[in-house]
C-alpha positions in Angstrom: 0.0 0.0 0.0 0.9 3.6 -0.4 2.0 5.6 2.7 3.6 8.8 3.8 6.8 7.5 5.4 9.5 9.6 7.5 12.9 9.1 5.9 16.4 10.8 6.3 15.5 13.0 3.3 12.0 14.0 4.6 8.5 12.5 4.2 8.4 10.3 1.0 5.5 8.1 -0.5 6.6 4.6 -0.3 5.0 1.2 -0.9 4.8 -0.6 2.4 3.0 -3.7 3.8 -0.6 -3.4 4.8 -1.0 -3.6 8.6 -2.9 -6.4 10.3 -5.3 -5.4 13.0 -4.6 -6.9 16.5 -7.7 -8.4 18.5 -8.5 -5.0 19.9 -8.2 -3.2 16.6 -10.0 -2.6 13.3 -8.5 -2.1 9.9 -9.6 0.9 7.9 -9.6 1.7 4.2 -8.5 5.2 4.7 -10.2 7.9 2.7 -9.1 11.2 4.2 -6.7 12.3 7.0 -6.5 15.6 8.9 -3.2 17.4 9.7 -2.2 18.4 13.2 0.7 20.3 14.6 2.0 17.0 16.0 2.2 15.6 12.7 4.9 18.4 11.9 7.0 17.0 14.7 6.7 13.4 13.6 7.5 14.5 9.8 10.5 16.3 10.9 11.9 13.0 12.4 11.0 13.9 16.0 9.5 11.3 18.5 6.0 12.2 19.7 4.7 9.9 22.4 5.1 6.4 21.3 5.7 7.1 17.6 8.3 8.8 15.5 11.7 8.4 13.8 12.7 7.1 10.4 10.4 4.5 8.9 7.4 5.9 10.7 4.2 6.6 8.9 2.9 10.0 9.8 -0.7 10.8 10.8 -3.4 10.8 13.7 -6.7 11.8 12.4 -8.3 9.6 9.8 -11.5 8.4 8.3 -12.6 5.7 6.0 -14.5 2.4 5.8 -13.9 -0.6 8.1 -12.5 -3.6 6.2 -11.7 -5.9 9.0 -12.5 -6.3 12.8 -10.4 -7.7 15.5 -11.8 -10.5 17.6 -12.0 -8.2 20.7 -13.4 -5.1 19.0 -16.8 -3.9 20.1 -19.5 -1.9 18.4 -17.7 -1.9 15.0 -18.5 -3.9 11.8 -17.1 -4.4 8.3 -18.6 -1.6 6.0 -19.0 1.0 8.8 -17.8 4.6 7.9 -15.8 5.7 10.7 -13.5 8.5 12.0 -10.5 7.5 14.1 -7.9 8.9 16.3 -4.6 6.9 16.1 -1.0 6.7 14.6 0.5 6.1 11.2 -2.7 6.8 9.3 -1.5 8.7 6.2 -1.7 5.6 4.1 -4.2 3.6 2.1 -4.9 1.4 5.1 -4.4 2.1 8.9 -5.3 0.3 12.3 -7.1 1.8 15.1 -8.2 0.8 18.7 -11.9 0.1 18.5 -12.4 2.5 21.5 -10.7 5.3 19.6 -13.3 5.0 16.8 -16.5 6.6 16.2 -19.1 6.5 13.5 -19.2 9.1 10.8 -22.4 10.7 12.1 -24.2 11.6 8.8 -24.4 9.8 5.5 -24.0 13.2 3.8 -20.7 14.1 5.7 -17.6 13.8 3.6 -14.7 11.7 4.6 -12.6 14.8 4.5 -15.1 16.8 7.0 -15.1 13.5 9.2 -11.3 13.4 9.2 -11.1 17.0 10.8 -13.1 16.0 13.8 -11.3 13.5 16.2 -8.4 15.3 17.5 -10.2 18.6 17.8 -13.2 17.1 19.5 -11.4 15.0 22.0 -8.8 17.7 22.9 -11.2 20.6 23.5 -13.9 18.6 25.2 -11.2 17.1 27.7 -9.7 20.5 28.2 -12.9 22.6 28.5 -15.3 20.2 30.0 -13.3 17.5 31.9 -10.3 19.5 33.1 -11.5 23.0 32.6 -14.8 22.3 34.4 -16.6 25.0 32.5 -20.0 26.2 34.0 -22.6 28.0 32.1 -22.3 31.7 32.6 -18.4 31.6 32.9 -16.0 33.4 30.5 -13.4 31.6 28.3 -10.3 32.6 26.4 -9.1 30.1 23.7 -5.4 31.0 22.8 -4.5 30.0 19.3 -8.1 29.9 18.2 -7.7 30.0 14.5 -6.4 26.3 14.3 -8.9 23.7 13.8 -8.6 22.6 17.5 -9.0 26.2 18.5 -12.0 26.7 16.3 -13.5 23.6 17.9 -12.9 25.0 21.3 -14.7 28.3 20.5 -17.8 26.2 19.5 -17.8 23.9 22.4 -17.4 26.9 24.9 -20.3 28.6 23.3 -22.4 25.4 23.2 -21.7 24.9 26.9 -23.1 28.3 27.8 -20.0 30.5 28.2 -21.2 34.0 28.8 -18.2 35.5 26.9 -15.9 33.5 24.5 -12.6 35.2 23.4 -10.1 33.8 20.9 -6.7 34.9 20.0 -4.8 34.9 16.6 -1.9 36.9 15.5 -3.3 37.4 11.9 -6.0 40.2 11.5 -7.9 38.5 8.8 -8.3 35.3 10.8 -9.3 37.3 14.0 -12.1 38.7 11.8 -13.4 35.1 11.0 -13.4 33.9 14.8 -16.9 35.5 15.4 -18.4 33.0 13.0 -17.2 30.3 15.2 -18.5 31.6 18.5 -16.0 34.3 19.5 -17.4 37.3 21.2 -14.0 39.0 21.3 -10.9 38.5 19.1 -7.5 39.5 20.5 -4.0 39.5 19.1 -1.6 37.6 21.6 1.3 39.7 20.2 -0.3 43.0 21.4 1.3 43.8 24.7 -2.1 45.1 26.1 -4.2 42.1 25.1 -4.7 41.0 28.9 -6.0 44.5 29.6 -8.5 43.9 26.9 -9.7 40.7 28.6 -9.9 42.5 31.9 -11.9 45.4 30.5 -14.3 43.0 28.8 -14.9 41.2 32.1 -15.3 44.2 34.3 -12.0 43.8 35.8 -12.6 40.4 37.1 -10.5 38.4 34.5 -11.3 35.3 32.5 -12.6 32.2 34.4 -11.0 29.6 32.0 -8.1 29.9 29.6 -7.4 27.2 27.1 -3.7 27.7 26.3 -2.4 26.3 23.0 0.5 28.8 23.0 2.3 28.7 26.4 5.8 30.3 26.0 5.4 34.2 25.5 1.9 34.4 26.8 2.3 32.5 30.2 2.6 35.6 32.4 -0.2 37.5 30.6 -2.4 34.4 30.9 -2.0 34.8 34.7 -2.7 38.6 34.5 -5.8 38.0 32.5 -7.2 35.1 34.6 -9.7 35.6 37.4 -9.0 35.0 40.9 -9.5 31.2 41.2 -9.4 30.9 37.4 -8.3 27.9 35.7 -5.5 27.7 32.9 -5.3 24.4 30.9 -2.1 24.0 29.0 -3.0 22.3 25.9 -0.1 23.2 23.4 3.0 25.0 23.2 3.1 26.7 19.8 4.5 29.9 21.4 7.4 28.2 23.1 8.2 25.2 25.4 9.6 27.5 28.1 9.1 31.0 29.2 8.9 33.4 32.4 6.4 32.4 34.9 5.4 34.9 37.7 5.0 32.4 40.6 3.7 35.3 42.8 1.0 36.2 40.4 -0.1 32.6 40.2 -0.3 32.4 43.9 -2.0 35.7 44.5 -4.7 34.9 41.9 -5.0 31.2 43.2 -5.1 30.0 39.7 -5.3 26.3 38.8 -2.8 25.5 36.2 -3.4 22.1 34.5 -1.3 20.3 32.0 -3.0 17.9 29.5 -1.6 15.7 26.7 -2.6 12.4 25.0 1.0 11.2 25.0 1.0 9.8 28.5 -2.7 8.6 28.5 -3.4 4.9 28.7 -5.7 3.3 26.2 -8.4 3.0 28.8 -8.2 6.8 29.4 -8.4 7.6 25.7 -11.4 5.2 25.2 -13.1 7.0 28.1 -12.4 10.4 26.4 -13.8 9.1 23.2 -16.9 7.8 25.0 -17.5 10.9 26.9 -17.4 13.1 23.8 -19.9 10.8 22.0 -22.2 10.8 25.0 -22.1 14.6 25.7 -21.8 16.1 22.1 -23.0 13.3 19.9 -26.4 15.0 19.1 -24.6 18.2 18.5 -22.2 16.5 16.1 -24.9 14.6 14.4 -26.9 17.8 13.9 -23.9 19.6 12.4 -23.6 22.2 15.3 -19.9 21.4 15.7 -17.8 21.4 12.5 -14.6 22.7 11.1 -13.7 24.4 7.8 -11.5 22.8 5.6 -8.6 25.2 4.6 -7.5 23.0 1.6 -7.3 19.4 0.6 -4.3 17.7 -0.8 -3.8 14.4 -2.5 -1.6 11.9 -0.6 1.2 12.4 -3.1 1.0 16.2 -2.3 1.8 15.5 1.4 4.8 17.9 1.5 2.8 20.6 0.1 0.4 20.1 2.8 3.0 19.9 5.5 4.6 23.2 4.1 1.2 25.0 4.2 1.0 24.0 7.9 4.6 25.1 8.6 3.9 28.4 7.0 0.9 29.0 9.3 -1.1 30.2 6.4 -4.3 28.2 6.9 -7.6 28.8 8.6 -9.3 25.6 9.9 -8.0 22.2 8.9 -5.7 20.9 6.2 -6.7 17.5 4.9 -5.2 14.7 2.8 -7.5 12.8 0.3 -6.6 9.0 -0.5 -8.3 7.6 -3.5 
């Protein structure tokens, strides 16, 4: 089968052996894949969680038809249209744990649209609802809101009854589009006064919940913008893995600072997250109330063009790969 494989020269399309599903897995004929920031790391040769290095097939989000089912897999059968969250998916065939698989909710939903959803849904539901403990009537800031995951965060926060939803983007044209996905206020995280904007918008109180995909250079201003007894959930580090941190302000505002990642979660934890999303948001997903724009779709053979577009940070929403 064709697959996008990490080599010493970069990512190349190679002919590799089709995977065999283990008892707890399903085998999917992949039709579309979504790109995520973690894919850039793997594509560059870095290790991300349990995957990475030369010989690795890139990819996390994917959708397609089930063609084989392991003996221990539950709730899935051959022929089902599914969307999955796993590894090594940028290929004609990929395996996924049965518990990290969900049905494509609508017969009219394209495989490309379905492939945009898993990582964004699981990441943001876990950050906002499970760890962020958002209560209706609270205020929320999504740092890095113009990414696919960020846009999903805006929608979930609004759906869950947030009184004010703010989102950040350093690009003015993308900031203008955030309101279409639930943002009441759009800020530029490079503006030195963005924290003051949030304080002004909340009557000086600060934001109850910050979902931070940037970290690095925004860490101290996050503390400044957060309400007393607010929560900051560290989801990503697009703005830097390290930075200054005002420990006194952290203590004075009694902020809960929570780190999350899929890299150290057990399969049972990830199955639970998948189930919780389906139980809590299933009707909204089915009704199309939670969706993401596709910035651009590339063929598998154009994988490096797709990666370069993500590297350039020129996209709004999700970049996808289509596999025929």
